[in-house]
C-alpha positions as CSV (number, residue, x, y, z in Angstrom):
1,M,-17.7,5.7,14.4
2,Q,-14.9,7.5,14.9
3,V,-13.5,11.4,15.6
4,E,-10.8,12.6,13.1
5,S,-7.9,15.2,14.3
6,E,-6.8,17.7,12.3
7,P,-4.0,17.2,10.2
8,A,-0.6,16.9,11.4
9,K,1.6,20.3,10.7
10,D,5.4,20.7,11.6
11,K,5.3,16.9,12.9
12,I,8.6,16.1,15.1
13,M,9.9,12.9,13.4
14,N,12.0,11.1,15.9
15,T,14.3,8.5,14.2
16,I,14.3,4.7,16.3
17,L,16.0,2.9,13.8
18,T,18.4,3.8,11.4
19,S,21.5,1.8,9.0
20,D,22.1,1.0,5.4
21,R,19.0,-0.3,4.8
22,I,16.5,0.6,7.1
23,E,15.1,3.7,9.1
24,I,12.2,3.7,11.3
25,V,10.6,7.0,12.2
26,D,8.4,7.6,14.2
27,C,5.8,10.7,13.7
28,M,3.2,10.0,16.7
29,C,6.0,10.9,19.6
30,D,4.9,14.0,20.2
31,D,0.9,13.8,19.8
32,F,-0.4,10.3,21.1
33,Q,-1.1,10.9,24.6
34,G,-3.1,13.9,23.7
35,D,-5.1,12.6,20.9
36,I,-5.9,9.4,23.3
37,G,-7.4,11.5,25.7
38,I,-9.4,14.1,23.7
39,D,-10.7,11.1,21.9
40,I,-11.8,8.9,24.8
41,A,-13.3,12.1,26.6
42,M,-15.7,12.7,23.4
43,G,-16.3,9.2,23.0
44,L,-17.6,7.9,26.1
45,T,-19.6,11.2,26.9
46,A,-21.8,10.9,23.3
47,S,-24.7,9.6,23.9
48,Q,-24.2,6.6,22.0
49,K,-20.4,5.7,23.6
50,Y,-17.8,4.9,21.5
51,I,-14.0,4.3,21.4
52,P,-12.4,5.0,18.0
53,S,-10.8,2.0,16.7
54,R,-7.5,3.0,16.2
55,Y,-6.8,2.1,19.6
56,F,-7.3,-1.7,19.2
57,Y,-3.5,-1.6,17.8
58,D,-1.1,-1.7,20.8
59,S,1.2,-4.8,20.6
60,H,-1.0,-7.0,22.0
61,G,-4.1,-6.0,19.6
62,S,-1.8,-6.1,16.7
63,H,-1.0,-9.9,17.6
64,L,-4.7,-10.6,18.3
65,F,-5.4,-9.2,15.0
66,E,-2.9,-11.8,13.2
67,L,-4.6,-14.5,14.9
68,V,-8.2,-13.3,13.5
69,C,-6.9,-13.0,10.1
70,G,-5.8,-16.7,10.6
71,L,-9.6,-18.1,11.7
72,P,-11.4,-20.0,9.5
73,E,-14.5,-17.8,9.7
74,Y,-12.5,-14.8,8.8
75,Y,-12.6,-15.2,4.8
76,Q,-11.2,-11.8,4.2
77,T,-7.5,-12.5,4.4
78,R,-7.1,-15.7,2.8
79,T,-9.7,-14.4,-0.2
80,E,-7.4,-11.2,-0.4
81,L,-4.4,-13.2,-0.7
82,A,-5.6,-15.3,-3.2
83,I,-6.6,-12.6,-5.1
84,L,-3.2,-10.7,-5.0
85,N,-1.1,-14.1,-5.5
86,D,-3.2,-14.2,-9.2
87,A,-2.9,-10.2,-10.0
88,A,0.7,-9.6,-8.0
89,S,2.3,-10.1,-11.5
90,F,0.1,-7.8,-13.6
91,I,0.3,-5.0,-10.7
92,M,3.9,-5.1,-10.5
93,A,4.9,-5.4,-14.3
94,G,7.0,-2.4,-14.5
95,F,7.3,-1.2,-11.2
96,D,11.1,-1.5,-11.4
97,T,11.6,1.4,-8.8
98,G,9.7,3.6,-6.4
99,Y,8.2,3.5,-3.0
100,L,6.1,0.5,-2.4
101,I,3.9,2.0,0.5
102,E,1.2,-0.1,2.8
103,L,-1.1,2.0,4.7
104,G,-2.0,0.3,7.9
105,S,0.9,-2.5,7.3
106,G,0.5,-5.2,10.2
107,S,2.4,-8.1,9.3
108,N,4.0,-8.3,5.7
109,R,2.5,-11.5,4.6
110,K,0.4,-9.3,1.6
111,V,3.6,-7.1,0.4
112,R,5.9,-10.4,0.3
113,T,3.2,-11.5,-2.4
114,L,4.0,-8.0,-4.5
115,L,7.8,-8.1,-4.0
116,D,7.8,-11.8,-5.1
117,A,6.6,-10.5,-8.2
118,A,8.7,-7.4,-8.5
119,P,11.0,-7.5,-11.5
120,R,13.8,-5.7,-9.7
121,P,13.1,-6.0,-5.8
122,Q,16.0,-4.6,-5.0
123,D,15.3,-1.1,-6.5
124,I,12.4,-0.8,-4.3
125,C,11.7,0.8,-1.2
126,Y,9.2,-0.5,1.0
127,M,7.5,1.8,3.4
128,P,5.5,0.3,6.1
129,I,2.8,3.1,8.0
130,D,1.4,1.2,11.2
131,V,0.4,3.0,14.3
132,S,2.3,-0.1,16.1
133,E,6.0,0.2,16.7
134,S,6.3,-3.6,17.5
135,A,4.5,-4.9,14.7
136,L,6.1,-2.8,12.1
137,F,9.5,-3.3,13.5
138,D,9.0,-7.1,13.4
139,A,7.8,-7.5,10.1
140,S,10.5,-5.0,8.7
141,I,13.4,-7.0,10.0
142,E,11.2,-9.7,8.7
143,L,11.3,-8.6,5.3
144,L,15.2,-7.9,5.6
145,E,16.1,-11.0,6.0
146,L,13.9,-12.3,3.2
147,Y,15.1,-9.9,0.6
148,P,18.8,-8.9,1.0
149,S,18.6,-5.9,-1.3
150,L,15.4,-4.5,-0.2
151,K,15.4,-0.9,1.7
152,V,12.7,-0.2,4.3
153,L,11.7,3.2,5.4
154,G,9.3,2.6,8.0
155,M,7.1,5.2,9.7
156,V,5.3,4.7,13.1
157,A,2.2,6.9,12.0
158,D,-1.4,7.6,11.8
159,F,-2.0,7.7,7.9
160,T,-5.6,9.8,8.6
161,K,-3.0,12.3,10.2
162,H,0.8,12.2,8.8
163,I,0.1,11.3,4.9
164,E,1.9,14.7,4.4
165,A,4.9,13.4,5.5
166,F,5.3,10.6,2.8
167,P,8.3,11.2,0.7
168,G,7.8,12.3,-3.0
169,D,10.7,11.9,-5.0
170,R,9.9,8.6,-6.5
171,I,7.1,6.9,-8.3
172,R,4.6,5.5,-5.5
173,L,2.3,2.4,-5.4
174,I,0.1,3.1,-2.3
175,T,-1.4,-0.2,-0.9
176,F,-4.4,-0.3,1.4
177,F,-5.6,-3.8,2.0
178,G,-8.2,-5.5,4.5
179,S,-10.7,-3.5,3.2
180,T,-9.5,-1.2,6.0
181,I,-11.2,1.9,4.5
182,G,-14.8,-0.1,5.5
183,N,-13.6,1.3,9.0
184,F,-14.6,4.9,8.5
185,N,-17.4,6.3,8.2
186,E,-18.5,7.9,4.7
187,E,-17.5,11.4,5.4
188,N,-14.1,10.3,7.1
189,R,-13.6,7.8,3.9
190,L,-14.3,10.6,1.7
191,H,-11.4,12.6,3.6
192,L,-8.8,10.0,3.8
193,L,-9.3,8.9,0.1
194,N,-9.1,12.8,-0.8
195,S,-5.9,13.0,1.3
196,V,-4.4,10.0,-0.8
197,V,-5.2,11.7,-4.1
198,R,-3.4,14.8,-3.0
199,L,-0.5,13.0,-2.4
200,M,-0.4,10.8,-5.5
201,G,1.5,12.2,-8.7
202,P,-0.1,11.5,-12.5
203,E,2.0,7.9,-12.4
204,D,1.4,6.9,-8.8
205,R,-0.9,4.0,-8.3
206,F,-3.5,2.9,-5.3
207,L,-4.5,-0.4,-4.8
208,I,-7.1,-0.8,-2.2
209,G,-8.9,-3.9,-0.9
210,L,-12.7,-3.9,-0.2
211,D,-14.8,-6.4,1.1
212,M,-18.1,-6.7,-0.9
213,I,-21.5,-7.5,0.6
214,K,-22.7,-10.9,0.7
215,P,-25.1,-13.0,3.2
216,R,-25.5,-12.2,6.6
217,D,-24.8,-15.5,8.2
218,I,-21.2,-15.1,6.6
219,L,-20.7,-11.9,7.7
220,E,-21.8,-12.5,11.2
221,K,-19.7,-15.7,11.4
222,A,-16.6,-13.7,10.5
223,Y,-16.9,-11.6,13.4
224,N,-18.5,-14.0,16.1
225,D,-15.6,-16.9,15.6
226,A,-16.1,-19.9,17.6
227,R,-12.9,-19.5,19.3
228,G,-13.7,-15.9,20.9
229,I,-10.5,-14.3,19.5
230,T,-12.3,-11.3,17.9
231,A,-14.1,-11.0,21.3
232,Q,-10.6,-11.0,22.9
233,F,-9.2,-8.4,19.9
234,N,-12.6,-6.3,20.6
235,K,-12.2,-6.3,24.5
236,N,-8.3,-5.2,24.2
237,I,-9.4,-1.9,23.6
238,L,-10.3,-1.6,27.3
239,N,-6.8,-2.6,28.1
240,V,-5.7,0.3,26.0
241,V,-7.7,2.4,27.7
242,N,-6.7,1.1,31.3
243,R,-3.0,1.8,30.3
244,E,-3.1,5.0,28.9
245,L,-5.3,7.1,31.0
246,N,-5.2,4.9,34.1
247,A,-8.7,4.0,33.7
248,E,-10.3,1.1,35.7
249,F,-12.3,-1.0,33.1
250,N,-12.8,-4.7,34.1
251,A,-13.3,-6.5,30.5
252,D,-15.1,-9.2,32.2
253,Y,-18.0,-6.8,32.7
254,F,-18.6,-6.1,28.9
255,D,-19.4,-8.3,26.1
256,H,-18.6,-8.9,22.6
257,L,-21.4,-8.1,20.5
258,A,-21.0,-7.6,16.6
259,F,-23.9,-7.5,14.0
260,F,-24.6,-7.0,10.4
261,D,-27.0,-3.7,9.8
262,E,-28.5,-4.0,6.4
263,T,-30.0,-1.2,6.1
264,K,-26.4,0.7,6.6
265,G,-24.4,-2.4,4.6
266,R,-21.9,-2.4,7.6
267,V,-20.9,-4.8,9.9
268,E,-20.9,-3.1,13.6
269,M,-18.7,-4.1,16.6
270,H,-19.8,-3.2,20.2
271,L,-18.8,-3.9,24.1
272,K,-22.0,-4.6,25.9
273,A,-22.3,-3.8,29.8
274,N,-23.6,-7.0,31.1
275,R,-24.3,-5.3,34.3
276,S,-24.6,-1.4,35.3
277,V,-21.0,-0.4,36.1
278,S,-19.2,3.2,36.7
279,V,-15.7,3.1,35.4
280,E,-13.1,5.7,36.8
281,I,-11.0,7.1,34.0
282,G,-8.1,8.4,36.1
283,K,-6.0,10.3,33.9
284,L,-9.4,12.3,32.7
285,G,-10.9,12.9,36.3
286,L,-13.8,11.7,34.4
287,N,-16.4,9.1,35.6
288,V,-18.7,7.1,33.0
289,H,-21.1,5.1,34.1
290,F,-22.8,2.2,32.1
291,E,-26.4,0.8,32.5
292,R,-26.6,-2.9,31.8
293,N,-27.0,-3.6,27.9
294,E,-25.7,-0.3,27.2
295,T,-22.8,-0.5,24.5
296,I,-19.6,1.3,23.7
297,H,-19.5,1.3,19.6
298,T,-15.7,0.3,19.0
299,E,-15.9,-0.2,15.1
300,I,-17.9,0.0,11.8
301,C,-16.8,-2.7,8.8
302,E,-18.8,-1.3,5.6
303,K,-19.6,-3.7,3.1
304,F,-19.2,-2.7,-0.6
305,S,-21.2,-3.3,-4.0
306,R,-19.9,-2.6,-7.3
307,E,-21.9,0.5,-7.5
308,S,-21.2,2.2,-4.0
309,A,-17.2,1.5,-4.8
310,E,-17.5,3.2,-8.1
311,R,-19.1,6.2,-6.4
312,M,-16.6,6.5,-3.6
313,V,-13.5,6.7,-5.5
314,L,-15.1,8.7,-8.6
315,Q,-16.7,11.2,-5.6
316,A,-12.7,11.2,-4.1
317,G,-11.2,12.1,-7.6
318,L,-9.8,8.7,-8.4
319,E,-10.5,6.2,-11.5
320,I,-10.5,2.8,-12.0
321,K,-7.7,1.3,-14.0
322,R,-8.6,-2.7,-13.0
323,W,-10.6,-4.9,-10.5
324,F,-9.4,-8.0,-9.5
325,T,-11.7,-10.2,-7.6
326,D,-12.7,-13.8,-6.8
327,S,-15.1,-16.0,-8.4
328,R,-17.4,-16.0,-5.7
329,G,-17.2,-12.1,-6.2
330,W,-16.3,-11.8,-2.0
331,F,-13.9,-9.5,-2.3
332,S,-11.9,-7.3,-4.8
333,L,-8.6,-5.2,-5.2
334,V,-9.0,-2.1,-7.2
335,E,-6.3,-0.4,-9.0
336,L,-6.9,3.3,-8.9
337,A,-5.3,6.1,-10.2
338,R,-5.8,10.1,-9.8
339,T,-8.2,11.5,-12.1
340,L,-6.3,13.9,-14.6
């Protein structure tokens, strides 16, 4: 459950770092504080309280998510990487120059697979897009060390709002890994995909990762790991609200809850109050009361069938060029083009 803000217009972009091979710009410098205040006020006064999942990803949240990706229960990352390893040479064939754009980039492990398969990686400009400045900076610097001729244009940005700021003077391969598209409800998924389609030229491609429907026990284990790292990741969103809005959430008063809703075809993550508690949010002048067992909805993770995925991309004005999957059909990478 997410509230999407209006698209950015005439945003101020501050340059954080620039050199011969790298430039990092901040597209969020003028609106983050306003956005989080509006989002939290709306979310915590709704009948089903919620916090948009974009607020997971401060520097600590990004670190926790990288730990989640390495957990034995979390099949998504290793399955997608295995597919990418097999498909990379086909995806990168003929992509000698242009922008390799990664939406929600996080770490660089997946894009490295594509760069390793590129015929001439020195002529590619890699564009990571992420809300976490620290994660984007660290991943970009590591790539410069690994690929001595690579150029990086990084954007600290919310790709749901700042997509119109992406340059278009070269061919683009836009990547959207991790089934992140499943974190949006149907209306916002279509809105985001339409934004990508408007960005794309006739030779651009869009590579999207999709987590496929599978048995409940596999899905629920992936979001309820034995070490409790996912629970820490989920609770960290309260720390972000505390820091940014002078709130007084005690994370110990909330328990991690994740379950597969078969009727909706998605995993939901919540934080469930383990007692009756009131929380003051200082910067908003807001006091929020939680009854015992009341939840804050923090994330949805839609799971796809081949049919539902095909309907989604067709509705957005995209056509499937190639479909890559694993032997069990647990995850898919789909190469798309704009419908002409």
